[in-house]
C-alpha positions in Angstrom: 145.7 45.1 54.6 143.8 48.1 56.0 143.5 48.6 59.8 141.1 51.0 61.4 142.6 54.0 63.2 140.7 56.7 65.1 141.7 60.3 64.5 139.9 63.0 66.3 136.9 60.8 67.0 136.8 59.8 63.4 137.6 56.2 62.2 140.0 55.9 59.3 141.4 52.9 57.5 145.1 52.8 56.8 146.8 50.5 54.4 149.8 49.0 56.1 152.0 50.1 53.1 150.7 53.7 53.1 153.3 56.4 53.6 152.7 58.8 56.5 154.5 62.0 57.2 155.9 62.8 60.6 153.3 65.5 61.2 150.4 63.2 60.3 152.0 60.4 62.5 151.9 62.8 65.5 148.2 63.3 64.9 147.4 59.6 64.3 149.5 58.4 67.2 148.3 60.8 69.9 152.0 61.2 70.9 153.7 64.5 71.2 156.3 65.6 68.7 159.0 65.0 71.3 157.7 61.6 72.3 157.5 60.4 68.7 160.9 61.7 67.9 162.4 60.0 70.9 160.8 56.7 70.0 162.3 57.0 66.5 165.7 57.7 68.0 165.3 54.6 70.1 164.6 52.5 67.0 161.0 51.8 67.8 160.0 52.0 64.1 163.2 50.6 62.6 166.6 52.1 62.1 166.1 53.4 58.5 164.7 56.7 59.8 168.1 57.7 61.3 169.6 58.1 57.8 167.5 61.2 57.0 166.5 64.4 58.7 163.4 64.7 60.8 161.7 66.7 58.0 162.1 63.7 55.7 160.9 61.1 58.1 158.2 58.9 56.5 156.4 56.0 58.2 154.6 53.0 56.9 150.9 52.6 57.8 151.9 49.8 60.1 153.9 52.2 62.2 150.7 54.2 63.1 149.5 51.1 64.9 152.9 50.7 66.6 152.8 54.4 67.7 149.3 54.0 69.2 150.4 50.9 71.0 153.5 52.8 72.3 151.3 55.7 73.5 149.0 53.2 75.3 152.0 51.5 77.0 153.5 54.8 78.1 150.2 55.8 79.7 149.3 52.5 81.3 152.7 51.7 82.8 154.3 55.2 83.0 157.3 54.0 80.9 160.1 56.1 79.7 161.0 56.2 76.1 163.7 53.5 76.2 161.5 51.1 78.1 158.5 51.8 75.8 160.7 51.0 72.8 161.9 47.8 74.4 158.5 46.6 75.4 157.0 47.5 72.0 159.7 45.5 70.3 159.1 42.5 72.5 155.4 42.7 72.0 155.8 42.9 68.2 158.1 39.9 68.3 155.5 37.9 70.3 152.9 38.9 67.8 155.1 37.7 64.9 155.8 34.4 66.7 152.1 33.8 67.3 151.3 34.5 63.7 154.0 32.0 62.6 152.7 29.4 65.0 149.1 29.8 63.6 150.5 29.4 60.1 152.3 26.2 61.1 149.2 24.8 62.9 147.2 25.4 59.7 149.8 23.5 57.7 149.7 20.6 60.1 145.9 20.5 59.8 146.1 20.6 56.0 148.6 17.8 55.9 146.4 15.4 57.9 
């Protein structure tokens, strides 16, 4: 599924499975190189990135949305990196639970 992302005042659509380089992620996210690297180190985008060097880091398109959300959280609540990663993880879990709940509600309606 494609999601719109704004880059430099220009709207782009990213496939959630698209592979994004670290440099492009910095541009798409609006985070600094340091902020993005710290979020990766805190596991905000999963732990698989720790297995390779920074130059080899690649993100899925879905991570661009997470990075933008992280940037917004940092700005709105003046959070440090650890708190941003924690809140981001909790919000993602809430989103997943709400999605699953909607699926179950649809199944219940279909079964009637």
